[in-house]
Backbone of each chain as ProteinMPNN parsed JSONL, in Angstrom:
{"seq_chain_A": "XXXXXXXXXXXXXXXXXXXXXXXXXXXXXXXXXXXXXXXXXXXXXXXXXXXXXXXXXXXXXXXXXXXXXXXXXXXXXXXXXXXXXXXXXXXXXXXXXXXXXXXXXXXXXXXX", "coords_chain_A": {"N_chain_A": [[51.767, 8.287, 31.94], [52.581, 9.369, 35.333], [55.541, 8.722, 36.938], [58.026, 8.303, 39.205], [61.088, 6.962, 39.904], [63.377, 5.665, 42.226], [66.404, 4.189, 43.576], [66.358, 2.491, 46.804], [68.246, 2.593, 48.843], [71.481, 3.659, 49.818], [74.852, 3.217, 50.662], [77.702, 4.823, 51.736], [81.148, 5.727, 52.065], [82.576, 8.101, 54.224], [83.975, 11.038, 52.767], [84.08, 9.909, 50.301], [82.542, 10.02, 46.933], [79.073, 10.386, 46.467], [76.48, 8.998, 44.465], [73.235, 9.438, 43.469], [70.533, 8.022, 41.901], [67.783, 8.552, 39.641], [64.842, 7.91, 37.825], [62.382, 8.971, 35.547], [59.106, 9.238, 33.997], [57.622, 11.045, 32.629], [57.77, 12.825, 29.858], [57.188, 15.437, 29.43], [58.142, 16.872, 31.512], [59.139, 19.812, 33.095], [60.765, 20.928, 35.047], [63.087, 19.482, 37.231], [63.753, 18.215, 40.479], [65.73, 18.066, 43.468], [65.319, 17.026, 46.709], [66.048, 17.046, 50.214], [65.656, 15.123, 53.156], [66.001, 15.146, 56.502], [66.075, 13.27, 59.599], [62.954, 13.443, 61.277], [62.332, 15.921, 60.217], [60.994, 18.25, 57.746], [60.955, 18.359, 54.145], [63.787, 19.579, 52.441], [64.731, 21.87, 50.006], [67.269, 21.052, 47.803], [68.394, 21.494, 45.19], [67.501, 22.325, 41.781], [66.776, 21.65, 38.357], [66.395, 22.864, 35.097], [64.651, 21.543, 32.361], [65.86, 21.906, 29.898], [68.451, 21.906, 30.295], [71.556, 20.089, 30.841], [73.338, 19.76, 32.835], [74.067, 20.81, 36.14], [75.838, 22.629, 38.545], [76.471, 23.061, 41.99], [78.271, 24.013, 44.414], [79.187, 21.326, 46.372], [77.418, 19.724, 45.068], [76.352, 18.084, 42.12], [74.223, 17.984, 39.438], [73.035, 15.851, 36.99], [71.352, 15.544, 33.983], [69.793, 13.414, 31.742], [67.834, 13.741, 29.297], [66.887, 12.321, 27.19], [66.989, 9.66, 28.023], [65.466, 9.948, 30.228], [66.58, 10.304, 32.792], [67.919, 11.19, 35.831], [70.475, 12.386, 37.983], [72.084, 12.811, 41.106], [75.054, 13.95, 42.308], [77.168, 13.921, 45.082], [79.909, 15.37, 46.239], [82.787, 14.553, 48.147], [81.552, 13.333, 50.481], [79.904, 13.864, 53.564], [79.271, 13.072, 57.104], [77.054, 14.522, 57.81], [75.538, 14.44, 55.552], [74.004, 12.248, 55.586], [70.805, 11.142, 55.054], [67.437, 11.153, 53.748], [66.921, 11.305, 50.316], [65.062, 12.88, 47.915], [63.836, 12.675, 44.658], [62.044, 14.702, 42.311], [59.517, 15.685, 39.976], [58.19, 18.174, 37.799], [55.544, 18.51, 35.753], [54.876, 19.9, 32.46], [52.261, 20.567, 32.1], [51.389, 20.92, 34.567], [50.167, 22.796, 37.273], [51.815, 23.282, 39.351], [52.134, 21.196, 40.977], [54.207, 18.738, 42.317], [55.638, 15.615, 41.479], [56.781, 13.046, 43.392], [59.541, 10.766, 43.97], [60.123, 7.584, 45.79], [62.205, 8.056, 47.469], [65.644, 8.004, 48.472], [67.523, 6.434, 50.849], [70.406, 7.596, 52.291], [73.333, 6.493, 53.754], [76.05, 7.484, 55.493], [79.173, 6.305, 56.264], [81.867, 6.27, 58.704]], "CA_chain_A": [[51.514, 8.483, 33.379], [53.64, 9.967, 36.049], [56.152, 7.791, 37.768], [59.389, 8.647, 39.486], [61.66, 5.852, 40.571], [64.681, 5.732, 42.789], [66.864, 3.115, 44.445], [65.89, 2.848, 48.135], [69.301, 2.731, 49.816], [72.851, 3.86, 49.402], [75.846, 3.364, 51.717], [78.9, 5.478, 51.205], [82.135, 6.102, 53.064], [82.927, 9.525, 54.408], [84.98, 11.427, 51.894], [83.836, 9.432, 48.91], [81.417, 10.644, 46.23], [77.761, 9.623, 46.416], [75.675, 9.206, 43.345], [71.878, 8.963, 43.647], [69.91, 7.975, 40.589], [66.35, 8.713, 39.522], [64.251, 7.834, 36.494], [60.965, 9.499, 35.469], [58.436, 8.8, 32.776], [56.854, 12.103, 31.97], [58.677, 13.511, 28.967], [56.901, 16.847, 29.386], [58.667, 17.479, 32.733], [59.908, 21.021, 32.803], [61.738, 21.11, 36.107], [63.345, 18.333, 38.138], [64.19, 18.684, 41.76], [66.199, 17.175, 44.552], [65.014, 17.445, 48.085], [66.695, 16.299, 51.294], [64.888, 15.029, 54.348], [66.764, 14.67, 57.69], [65.068, 12.67, 60.509], [62.032, 14.341, 62.011], [62.231, 17.214, 59.543], [60.377, 18.291, 56.44], [61.844, 18.255, 53.011], [64.53, 20.827, 52.162], [65.15, 21.87, 48.589], [68.699, 21.123, 47.56], [68.706, 22.117, 43.931], [66.565, 21.926, 40.713], [67.363, 21.797, 36.964], [65.401, 23.025, 34.054], [64.716, 20.383, 31.505], [66.723, 22.165, 28.726], [69.919, 21.829, 30.798], [72.027, 18.729, 31.084], [74.152, 19.733, 34.07], [74.077, 21.972, 37.026], [76.744, 22.388, 39.681], [76.275, 23.945, 43.072], [79.28, 23.65, 45.472], [79.533, 19.894, 46.284], [76.401, 19.029, 44.367], [76.265, 18.129, 40.634], [73.041, 17.347, 38.904], [73.082, 15.461, 35.606], [70.071, 15.191, 33.366], [69.746, 12.817, 30.468], [66.423, 13.822, 28.928], [66.536, 11.229, 26.208], [66.735, 8.447, 28.809], [64.654, 10.387, 31.377], [67.407, 9.85, 33.921], [68.493, 12.298, 36.583], [71.331, 11.94, 39.046], [72.694, 13.829, 42.051], [76.361, 13.58, 42.866], [77.595, 14.634, 46.255], [81.355, 15.201, 46.347], [83.367, 14.607, 49.56], [80.352, 13.116, 51.322], [80.121, 13.989, 55.041], [78.211, 12.397, 57.917], [75.856, 15.335, 57.826], [74.808, 14.193, 54.366], [73.131, 11.175, 55.809], [69.438, 11.612, 55.007], [66.68, 10.574, 52.58], [67.023, 12.198, 49.176], [63.861, 12.695, 47.019], [63.782, 13.276, 43.288], [60.727, 15.087, 41.996], [59.344, 16.297, 38.638], [57.023, 19.03, 37.623], [55.125, 18.373, 34.31], [54.582, 21.198, 31.861], [50.838, 20.87, 32.219], [50.962, 20.982, 35.993], [50.142, 24.082, 37.853], [52.887, 23.399, 40.356], [52.233, 19.977, 41.71], [55.451, 17.902, 42.098], [55.542, 14.137, 41.659], [57.971, 12.587, 44.088], [59.925, 9.365, 44.103], [60.006, 7.059, 47.097], [63.302, 8.526, 48.338], [66.852, 7.137, 48.654], [68.162, 6.563, 52.105], [71.806, 7.589, 52.143], [73.99, 6.343, 54.997], [77.46, 7.797, 55.365], [79.947, 5.575, 57.335], [83.198, 6.851, 58.89]], "C_chain_A": [[52.735, 9.024, 34.016], [54.24, 8.936, 36.976], [57.609, 8.187, 37.925], [60.003, 7.532, 40.333], [63.083, 6.112, 41.017], [65.09, 4.445, 43.515], [66.58, 3.474, 45.868], [67.015, 3.111, 49.099], [70.634, 2.868, 49.157], [73.785, 4.016, 50.592], [77.148, 3.908, 51.062], [79.859, 5.828, 52.327], [82.365, 7.555, 53.087], [84.056, 9.918, 53.545], [84.837, 10.99, 50.467], [82.74, 10.256, 48.234], [80.2, 9.778, 46.313], [77.052, 9.993, 45.105], [74.276, 8.601, 43.548], [71.181, 9.088, 42.301], [68.374, 8.081, 40.661], [65.927, 8.628, 38.069], [62.815, 8.37, 36.57], [60.414, 9.137, 34.131], [57.77, 9.905, 31.998], [57.76, 12.948, 31.085], [58.378, 15.007, 28.883], [57.408, 17.552, 30.644], [59.455, 18.696, 32.41], [60.992, 21.284, 33.835], [61.892, 19.786, 36.847], [64.15, 18.813, 39.361], [64.825, 17.62, 42.563], [65.987, 17.829, 45.84], [65.792, 16.522, 49.032], [65.83, 16.292, 52.51], [65.701, 14.386, 55.481], [65.693, 14.124, 58.659], [64.263, 13.646, 61.288], [61.823, 15.679, 61.395], [61.405, 17.089, 58.249], [61.432, 18.18, 55.347], [62.491, 19.606, 52.724], [65.034, 20.799, 50.73], [66.685, 21.927, 48.553], [69.022, 21.929, 46.31], [67.608, 21.65, 42.87], [67.293, 22.265, 39.387], [66.203, 21.953, 36.025], [65.654, 21.977, 33.002], [65.562, 20.611, 30.217], [68.198, 22.22, 29.052], [70.324, 20.369, 30.928], [72.889, 18.621, 32.306], [73.97, 21.016, 34.797], [74.906, 21.687, 38.262], [76.547, 23.477, 40.734], [77.122, 23.439, 44.267], [79.558, 22.128, 45.36], [78.561, 19.084, 45.512], [76.533, 19.223, 42.865], [75.08, 17.354, 40.232], [73.274, 17.118, 37.418], [71.739, 15.044, 35.07], [70.279, 14.645, 31.977], [68.279, 12.729, 30.028], [65.97, 12.749, 28.046], [66.154, 9.935, 26.995], [65.868, 8.733, 30.044], [65.362, 9.895, 32.661], [68.067, 11.097, 34.523], [69.36, 11.71, 37.675], [71.819, 13.144, 39.857], [73.948, 13.252, 42.578], [76.706, 14.515, 43.957], [79.089, 14.414, 46.443], [81.767, 15.287, 47.805], [82.23, 14.426, 50.587], [80.758, 13.117, 52.826], [78.996, 13.278, 55.795], [76.914, 13.174, 57.963], [75.013, 15.213, 56.533], [73.892, 13.028, 54.487], [71.705, 11.644, 55.91], [68.724, 10.833, 53.92], [66.682, 11.678, 51.495], [65.846, 11.843, 48.197], [64.117, 13.392, 45.709], [62.318, 13.635, 43.019], [60.667, 15.762, 40.606], [58.132, 17.144, 38.644], [56.726, 19.0, 36.105], [54.786, 19.761, 33.825], [53.13, 21.601, 32.022], [50.357, 20.964, 33.606], [51.127, 22.432, 36.51], [51.177, 24.343, 38.911], [53.087, 22.186, 41.146], [53.54, 19.231, 41.333], [55.106, 16.473, 42.312], [56.844, 13.637, 42.187], [58.259, 11.083, 43.947], [59.772, 8.926, 45.523], [61.146, 7.489, 48.032], [64.424, 7.499, 48.403], [67.451, 7.421, 49.993], [69.709, 6.485, 51.952], [72.421, 7.516, 53.56], [75.455, 6.551, 54.747], [78.209, 7.156, 56.552], [81.33, 6.225, 57.421], [84.239, 6.046, 58.224]], "O_chain_A": [[53.79, 9.144, 33.393], [53.505, 8.318, 37.746], [58.332, 8.381, 36.949], [59.464, 7.201, 41.39], [63.887, 6.697, 40.29], [64.239, 3.703, 44.007], [66.551, 4.665, 46.178], [66.798, 3.79, 50.102], [70.902, 2.295, 48.101], [73.542, 4.863, 51.452], [77.575, 3.474, 49.992], [79.43, 6.187, 53.423], [82.35, 8.198, 52.037], [85.067, 9.216, 53.544], [85.382, 11.597, 49.545], [82.092, 11.084, 48.873], [80.295, 8.554, 46.236], [77.035, 11.155, 44.701], [74.146, 7.397, 43.773], [71.238, 10.131, 41.649], [67.772, 7.72, 41.673], [66.57, 9.2, 37.188], [62.14, 8.208, 37.586], [61.157, 8.769, 33.221], [57.396, 9.723, 30.839], [58.494, 13.77, 31.635], [59.179, 15.773, 28.348], [57.125, 18.736, 30.825], [60.344, 18.661, 31.558], [62.046, 21.821, 33.494], [60.917, 19.064, 37.055], [65.048, 19.651, 39.286], [64.54, 16.433, 42.404], [66.376, 18.971, 46.086], [66.136, 15.39, 48.692], [65.303, 17.337, 52.891], [66.043, 13.206, 55.408], [64.523, 14.487, 58.541], [64.801, 14.573, 61.894], [61.176, 16.529, 62.008], [61.159, 15.995, 57.742], [62.614, 17.944, 55.599], [61.83, 20.644, 52.759], [65.674, 19.842, 50.295], [67.299, 22.768, 49.21], [69.79, 22.89, 46.339], [66.899, 20.673, 43.111], [68.253, 23.033, 39.336], [65.178, 21.28, 36.135], [66.799, 21.574, 32.793], [65.932, 19.655, 29.537], [69.05, 22.529, 28.219], [69.464, 19.507, 31.11], [73.157, 17.518, 32.78], [73.762, 22.096, 34.244], [74.728, 20.674, 38.938], [76.466, 24.662, 40.411], [76.708, 22.55, 45.01], [80.11, 21.688, 44.351], [78.785, 17.894, 45.289], [76.782, 20.326, 42.379], [74.918, 16.197, 40.62], [73.651, 18.028, 36.679], [71.056, 14.234, 35.698], [70.864, 15.31, 31.123], [67.579, 11.768, 30.347], [64.827, 12.297, 28.111], [65.181, 9.246, 26.688], [65.578, 7.819, 30.816], [64.79, 9.173, 33.477], [68.671, 11.917, 33.832], [69.036, 10.664, 38.237], [71.941, 14.273, 39.38], [73.948, 12.201, 43.219], [76.574, 15.732, 43.829], [79.481, 13.301, 46.794], [81.16, 16.01, 48.594], [82.004, 15.282, 51.443], [81.734, 12.508, 53.264], [77.95, 12.935, 55.242], [75.831, 12.611, 58.126], [73.933, 15.794, 56.426], [73.066, 12.803, 53.603], [71.398, 12.471, 56.768], [69.308, 9.975, 53.258], [66.459, 12.851, 51.794], [65.686, 10.708, 47.748], [64.554, 14.542, 45.661], [61.43, 12.915, 43.474], [61.653, 16.332, 40.139], [57.17, 16.9, 39.372], [57.554, 19.412, 35.292], [54.463, 20.665, 34.596], [52.793, 22.783, 32.075], [49.161, 21.07, 33.877], [52.087, 23.139, 36.204], [51.393, 25.483, 39.322], [54.049, 22.076, 41.906], [53.895, 19.13, 40.159], [54.358, 16.14, 43.23], [57.888, 13.769, 41.547], [57.351, 10.26, 43.823], [59.364, 9.703, 46.386], [61.057, 7.305, 49.246], [64.187, 6.291, 48.391], [67.857, 8.553, 50.258], [70.247, 5.457, 51.541], [72.106, 8.323, 54.435], [76.051, 5.888, 53.898], [77.9, 7.443, 57.709], [81.9, 6.665, 56.423], [85.418, 6.394, 58.281]]}, "seq_chain_B": "XXXXXXXXXXXXXXXXXXXXXXXXXXXXXXXXXXXXXXXXXXXXXXXXXXXXXXXXXXXXXXXXXXXXXXXXXXXXXXXXXXXXXXXXXXXXXXXXXXXXXXXXXXXXXXXXXXXXX", "coords_chain_B": {"N_chain_B": [[55.222, 34.092, 58.228], [58.634, 32.854, 58.971], [58.989, 30.325, 58.023], [57.25, 27.327, 56.942], [54.774, 26.385, 59.083], [53.597, 23.709, 61.037], [50.936, 22.065, 62.878], [49.401, 19.609, 65.109], [52.687, 18.536, 66.014], [52.911, 15.905, 66.559], [50.439, 13.404, 66.681], [48.392, 11.211, 68.416], [45.743, 9.077, 68.095], [42.526, 7.512, 68.541], [41.135, 4.844, 66.711], [38.433, 5.75, 64.564], [38.021, 8.285, 65.602], [37.909, 11.851, 64.94], [40.308, 14.005, 63.376], [42.22, 17.043, 63.22], [44.527, 18.748, 61.291], [46.909, 21.35, 61.105], [48.113, 23.965, 59.045], [50.336, 26.575, 58.54], [51.303, 28.685, 56.226], [54.113, 30.118, 54.502], [54.294, 33.631, 54.613], [52.649, 35.345, 52.134], [52.858, 33.451, 50.183], [50.923, 32.111, 47.8], [50.115, 29.632, 46.941], [49.332, 26.365, 48.271], [50.055, 23.165, 49.546], [49.131, 19.842, 50.316], [50.68, 16.872, 51.351], [51.135, 13.356, 51.791], [53.12, 11.116, 53.719], [53.853, 7.951, 53.965], [55.242, 5.193, 55.872], [58.18, 4.118, 54.429], [57.272, 4.811, 51.969], [56.926, 7.048, 49.127], [56.141, 10.522, 48.689], [52.84, 11.234, 48.774], [50.61, 12.97, 46.902], [47.964, 15.032, 48.04], [46.164, 17.372, 48.078], [45.712, 20.616, 46.606], [45.899, 24.134, 47.045], [45.11, 27.222, 45.643], [45.197, 30.311, 46.6], [42.139, 30.624, 48.331], [40.814, 28.641, 47.103], [40.436, 25.279, 45.902], [41.785, 23.871, 43.392], [42.673, 21.374, 42.686], [41.81, 18.42, 43.99], [42.434, 15.874, 43.698], [43.956, 13.94, 44.963], [42.998, 13.255, 47.427], [42.286, 10.537, 49.557], [39.789, 9.486, 50.286], [36.303, 10.179, 51.047], [36.47, 10.758, 53.648], [38.376, 12.491, 54.1], [39.123, 15.914, 54.143], [39.795, 19.334, 53.265], [40.426, 22.775, 54.057], [40.952, 26.251, 53.374], [41.505, 29.392, 54.672], [41.207, 32.9, 54.275], [43.308, 32.988, 52.492], [45.524, 31.968, 53.722], [46.117, 30.242, 56.424], [45.685, 26.686, 56.552], [43.562, 23.855, 57.029], [43.621, 20.465, 57.454], [41.336, 17.861, 57.602], [40.488, 14.756, 58.925], [38.12, 12.453, 59.074], [36.617, 10.007, 61.154], [38.91, 8.268, 61.749], [41.126, 5.768, 60.444], [43.341, 2.93, 60.814], [45.029, 2.792, 58.664], [45.389, 5.393, 58.008], [47.48, 6.317, 59.361], [50.39, 8.159, 59.248], [52.891, 10.581, 58.037], [51.891, 13.823, 57.682], [52.437, 16.234, 55.426], [52.854, 19.638, 54.769], [53.144, 22.143, 52.286], [54.188, 25.272, 50.907], [54.336, 27.556, 48.206], [56.182, 29.671, 46.037], [56.627, 31.173, 42.863], [59.672, 31.262, 41.177], [60.629, 34.051, 39.749], [62.821, 34.634, 38.13], [63.55, 32.272, 37.008], [61.312, 30.734, 36.583], [60.824, 28.411, 37.901], [58.937, 26.397, 40.188], [59.165, 26.482, 43.477], [58.785, 24.523, 46.191], [58.297, 24.916, 49.679], [58.62, 23.115, 52.519], [56.846, 22.172, 55.537], [57.614, 20.792, 58.825], [56.002, 18.662, 59.223], [53.186, 16.702, 60.383], [52.893, 14.055, 62.498], [50.801, 11.405, 62.414], [49.334, 8.974, 64.319], [47.221, 6.27, 64.397], [45.493, 4.379, 66.586]], "CA_chain_B": [[56.278, 33.639, 59.049], [59.867, 32.586, 58.328], [58.897, 29.048, 57.395], [55.925, 26.679, 57.0], [54.552, 25.86, 60.436], [52.511, 22.688, 61.123], [50.64, 21.558, 64.224], [50.427, 19.321, 66.056], [53.822, 17.788, 65.376], [52.61, 14.508, 66.838], [49.079, 13.172, 67.177], [47.985, 9.882, 68.539], [44.319, 9.052, 68.247], [41.91, 6.165, 68.51], [40.356, 4.569, 65.475], [37.089, 6.285, 64.607], [37.938, 9.69, 66.037], [38.299, 12.908, 63.921], [41.51, 14.813, 63.679], [42.443, 18.246, 62.416], [45.918, 19.147, 61.171], [46.925, 22.719, 60.713], [49.305, 24.425, 58.319], [50.511, 27.977, 58.416], [52.311, 28.794, 55.182], [54.969, 31.323, 54.425], [53.53, 34.805, 54.294], [52.788, 35.811, 50.762], [52.774, 32.312, 49.287], [49.488, 31.872, 47.442], [49.868, 28.169, 46.68], [49.552, 25.548, 49.45], [49.878, 21.767, 49.111], [49.19, 18.799, 51.356], [51.186, 15.569, 50.899], [51.226, 12.311, 52.894], [54.312, 10.266, 53.662], [53.747, 6.722, 54.784], [56.488, 4.517, 56.114], [58.771, 3.427, 53.255], [56.579, 5.283, 50.721], [57.273, 8.439, 48.708], [55.201, 11.525, 49.031], [51.6, 11.088, 48.033], [49.906, 14.209, 46.802], [46.614, 15.006, 48.527], [45.279, 18.517, 47.657], [46.435, 21.878, 46.325], [45.107, 25.34, 47.116], [45.579, 28.473, 45.06], [44.308, 31.207, 47.437], [41.26, 29.859, 49.132], [40.131, 27.608, 46.309], [41.213, 23.999, 45.691], [41.501, 23.413, 41.976], [42.96, 19.943, 42.551], [41.602, 17.617, 45.202], [42.436, 14.517, 43.165], [44.716, 13.043, 45.749], [42.332, 12.859, 48.675], [42.062, 9.122, 49.451], [38.413, 9.103, 50.479], [35.497, 11.341, 51.449], [36.672, 11.104, 55.051], [39.429, 13.503, 54.08], [38.733, 17.224, 53.571], [40.689, 20.436, 53.672], [39.948, 24.108, 53.746], [41.923, 27.296, 53.623], [40.757, 30.645, 54.903], [42.06, 34.143, 54.235], [44.521, 32.788, 51.646], [46.67, 31.709, 54.568], [46.1, 28.934, 57.169], [44.869, 25.556, 55.972], [43.299, 22.744, 57.987], [43.264, 19.115, 56.846], [40.503, 17.139, 58.527], [40.286, 13.356, 58.675], [36.984, 12.003, 59.914], [36.5, 8.582, 61.446], [40.215, 7.822, 61.337], [41.441, 4.39, 60.341], [44.768, 2.705, 61.059], [45.824, 3.024, 57.443], [45.668, 6.841, 57.893], [48.727, 6.684, 60.093], [51.428, 8.677, 58.256], [53.282, 11.957, 58.334], [51.208, 14.732, 56.805], [53.37, 17.368, 55.111], [52.342, 20.817, 54.104], [54.128, 22.982, 51.659], [53.734, 26.419, 50.182], [55.263, 27.832, 47.097], [56.239, 30.9, 45.175], [57.341, 30.939, 41.587], [60.873, 32.052, 41.041], [60.408, 34.809, 38.517], [63.995, 34.631, 37.314], [63.723, 30.927, 36.35], [60.052, 30.101, 36.36], [60.675, 27.183, 38.722], [58.018, 26.459, 41.299], [59.872, 25.931, 44.581], [57.954, 24.23, 47.32], [58.943, 24.959, 50.991], [57.877, 22.194, 53.322], [56.887, 22.229, 56.992], [58.264, 19.605, 59.415], [55.057, 17.575, 59.164], [52.375, 16.207, 61.498], [52.887, 12.63, 62.479], [49.556, 10.917, 62.945], [49.243, 7.541, 64.629], [45.848, 5.873, 64.72], [45.641, 3.078, 67.275]], "C_chain_B": [[57.52, 33.24, 58.24], [59.796, 31.274, 57.619], [57.451, 28.563, 57.43], [55.847, 26.05, 58.387], [53.398, 24.891, 60.428], [52.267, 22.275, 62.543], [49.475, 20.675, 64.185], [51.569, 18.657, 65.342], [53.585, 16.287, 65.504], [51.155, 14.392, 67.263], [48.769, 11.692, 67.266], [46.453, 9.824, 68.87], [43.774, 7.657, 68.154], [41.137, 6.065, 67.219], [38.966, 5.097, 65.614], [36.936, 7.759, 64.985], [38.277, 10.578, 64.793], [39.533, 13.606, 64.374], [41.64, 15.945, 62.726], [43.953, 18.526, 62.498], [45.974, 20.5, 60.576], [48.245, 23.07, 60.008], [49.283, 25.933, 58.155], [51.681, 28.288, 57.44], [53.191, 30.028, 55.299], [54.141, 32.486, 53.922], [53.779, 35.211, 52.852], [52.693, 34.701, 49.748], [51.305, 32.015, 49.029], [49.121, 30.412, 47.274], [50.192, 27.367, 47.906], [49.251, 24.097, 49.0], [49.892, 20.879, 50.389], [49.691, 17.49, 50.682], [51.119, 14.677, 52.094], [52.394, 11.43, 52.665], [54.076, 9.153, 54.582], [55.037, 6.049, 54.861], [56.946, 3.787, 54.873], [58.17, 3.886, 51.905], [57.14, 6.683, 50.408], [56.205, 9.37, 49.242], [53.977, 11.397, 48.064], [50.866, 12.403, 48.026], [48.459, 14.084, 47.25], [45.744, 16.108, 47.853], [46.177, 19.724, 47.43], [45.456, 23.005, 46.393], [45.837, 26.422, 46.372], [44.626, 29.582, 45.736], [43.479, 30.373, 48.301], [40.606, 28.735, 48.339], [41.054, 26.421, 46.081], [40.984, 23.446, 44.327], [41.824, 21.952, 41.78], [42.852, 19.252, 43.883], [41.819, 16.13, 44.848], [43.129, 13.483, 44.042], [44.076, 12.635, 47.061], [41.861, 11.415, 48.6], [40.601, 8.734, 49.528], [37.613, 10.365, 50.909], [35.641, 11.553, 52.917], [37.722, 12.213, 55.146], [38.812, 14.851, 53.492], [39.702, 18.281, 53.997], [40.049, 21.815, 53.283], [41.099, 25.084, 54.011], [41.18, 28.61, 53.678], [41.771, 31.773, 54.845], [43.295, 34.002, 53.367], [45.722, 32.396, 52.461], [46.494, 30.29, 55.231], [45.216, 27.875, 56.557], [44.711, 24.521, 57.109], [42.956, 21.483, 57.147], [42.514, 18.302, 57.936], [40.339, 15.644, 58.045], [39.222, 12.889, 59.61], [37.086, 10.457, 60.037], [37.88, 7.873, 61.065], [40.314, 6.291, 61.331], [42.949, 4.139, 60.511], [45.602, 3.006, 59.819], [46.03, 4.524, 57.199], [46.95, 7.253, 58.596], [49.799, 7.01, 59.085], [51.888, 10.03, 58.792], [52.587, 12.797, 57.217], [52.018, 15.993, 56.622], [52.604, 18.42, 54.353], [53.443, 21.556, 53.422], [53.484, 24.214, 51.047], [54.739, 26.817, 49.186], [55.104, 29.245, 46.568], [56.972, 30.484, 43.898], [58.515, 31.862, 41.47], [60.862, 32.762, 39.742], [61.641, 34.809, 37.57], [64.087, 33.387, 36.482], [62.427, 30.348, 35.945], [59.79, 28.895, 37.163], [59.692, 27.401, 39.88], [58.702, 25.74, 42.432], [58.985, 25.744, 45.733], [58.826, 24.228, 48.616], [58.053, 24.111, 51.868], [57.978, 22.548, 54.847], [57.492, 20.907, 57.497], [57.289, 18.395, 59.472], [54.32, 17.398, 60.473], [52.352, 14.711, 61.442], [51.632, 12.162, 63.109], [49.659, 9.441, 63.134], [47.851, 7.226, 65.121], [45.953, 4.453, 65.324], [44.423, 2.137, 67.069]], "O_chain_B": [[57.504, 33.269, 57.009], [60.521, 31.105, 56.639], [56.55, 29.272, 57.878], [56.725, 25.293, 58.803], [52.335, 25.19, 59.883], [53.198, 22.138, 63.337], [48.59, 20.878, 63.354], [51.437, 18.256, 64.186], [54.01, 15.504, 64.655], [50.679, 15.166, 68.093], [48.878, 10.985, 66.264], [45.984, 10.46, 69.813], [44.469, 6.729, 67.741], [40.575, 7.035, 66.711], [38.349, 4.929, 66.666], [35.908, 8.39, 64.74], [38.828, 10.123, 63.79], [39.787, 13.783, 65.566], [41.234, 15.854, 61.568], [44.559, 18.542, 63.569], [45.216, 20.819, 59.66], [49.314, 22.552, 60.33], [48.297, 26.494, 57.676], [52.856, 28.17, 57.786], [52.967, 30.878, 56.161], [53.393, 32.368, 52.952], [54.913, 35.395, 52.408], [52.471, 34.965, 48.566], [50.549, 31.704, 49.95], [47.969, 30.014, 47.445], [51.21, 27.623, 48.55], [48.346, 23.842, 48.206], [50.58, 21.163, 51.37], [49.208, 17.076, 49.628], [51.056, 15.125, 53.239], [52.652, 11.021, 51.533], [54.082, 9.31, 55.803], [55.897, 6.278, 54.011], [56.227, 2.952, 54.323], [58.543, 3.383, 50.845], [57.716, 7.372, 51.249], [55.456, 9.017, 50.153], [54.064, 11.442, 46.837], [50.527, 12.908, 49.097], [47.785, 13.124, 46.878], [44.757, 15.824, 47.174], [47.264, 19.825, 47.998], [44.335, 22.906, 45.893], [47.061, 26.527, 46.462], [43.441, 29.693, 45.422], [43.996, 29.478, 48.97], [39.881, 27.935, 48.93], [42.278, 26.547, 46.068], [40.083, 22.633, 44.12], [41.334, 21.328, 40.838], [43.668, 19.451, 44.784], [41.431, 15.244, 45.609], [42.911, 12.282, 43.879], [44.582, 11.74, 47.738], [41.113, 11.069, 47.686], [40.194, 7.754, 48.904], [38.173, 11.444, 51.102], [34.997, 12.459, 53.448], [37.904, 12.799, 56.213], [38.096, 14.847, 52.49], [40.376, 18.124, 55.015], [39.273, 21.942, 52.337], [42.05, 24.799, 54.738], [40.333, 28.9, 52.833], [42.927, 31.674, 55.254], [44.229, 34.796, 53.479], [46.847, 32.473, 51.966], [46.727, 29.275, 54.574], [44.112, 28.165, 56.096], [45.566, 24.351, 57.979], [42.102, 21.506, 56.261], [43.022, 18.101, 59.039], [40.081, 15.387, 56.869], [39.401, 12.925, 60.827], [37.568, 9.756, 59.148], [37.936, 7.016, 60.183], [39.657, 5.615, 62.122], [43.743, 5.067, 60.359], [46.753, 3.429, 59.927], [46.764, 4.899, 56.285], [47.434, 8.375, 58.448], [50.078, 6.227, 58.177], [51.397, 10.55, 59.794], [52.691, 12.512, 56.024], [52.252, 16.733, 57.577], [51.828, 18.14, 53.44], [54.568, 21.598, 53.919], [52.304, 24.169, 50.7], [55.908, 26.45, 49.303], [54.054, 29.881, 46.653], [57.805, 29.578, 43.885], [58.398, 33.077, 41.636], [61.069, 32.138, 38.701], [61.495, 34.967, 36.358], [64.631, 33.411, 35.379], [62.397, 29.523, 35.031], [58.678, 28.368, 37.15], [59.644, 28.481, 40.469], [58.828, 24.516, 42.39], [58.449, 26.725, 46.246], [59.909, 23.643, 48.656], [56.851, 24.361, 51.955], [58.961, 23.096, 55.344], [57.835, 20.026, 56.708], [57.703, 17.266, 59.734], [54.753, 17.868, 61.525], [51.862, 14.129, 60.474], [51.388, 12.489, 64.271], [50.032, 8.717, 62.211], [47.357, 7.798, 66.092], [46.415, 3.502, 64.694], [44.41, 1.021, 67.588]]}, "name": "protein", "num_of_chains": 2, "seq": "XXXXXXXXXXXXXXXXXXXXXXXXXXXXXXXXXXXXXXXXXXXXXXXXXXXXXXXXXXXXXXXXXXXXXXXXXXXXXXXXXXXXXXXXXXXXXXXXXXXXXXXXXXXXXXXXXXXXXXXXXXXXXXXXXXXXXXXXXXXXXXXXXXXXXXXXXXXXXXXXXXXXXXXXXXXXXXXXXXXXXXXXXXXXXXXXXXXXXXXXXXXXXXXXXXXXXXXXXXXXXXXXXXXXX"}
């Protein structure tokens, strides 16, 4: 079955690194995504990783994928107050025409 | 358009009334998706369109929910005889496949917040 799980809340001090974790169950997932949602807004794509990769870096963002454990993480370096938002992990299965299965989201609060 | 546009942004209705929510996708995006986001919940898939047809309606919660898409562009999600449990943010997304990577990237609208009293 398809199930994506994330912790619900993370508090981090400004300037520290944030690590948001996600686990998924569908071993056929081809792409895994991180989206960000700010209050009152839709979801904004942050980054995605293909399942044959184990790491992807994009400026302050680092995505790590452990396919064996079906574990995905997003690390945000030098976290800023503007990073406060809900972060969603999502997977796309190989047999899916494009539908993404989302987790419940992790609320990240950045404190000064 | 430049982004996915949804209207209304907020809708308050009485239990039992019908509501229509509209989505205008990014020009040229053939795929369109409706998701529902309830308080404290993740995103629940509702329906997917490829062009004007809906090959996957598996997420529609009941027969009170329906959606259509015309001209391969604008989509309308209709909820008949609304119930309080229908209160949620309804998000629309459209997508294009990134030919360089094969990834399917969904671009979301800001959502329509529905409150059923």
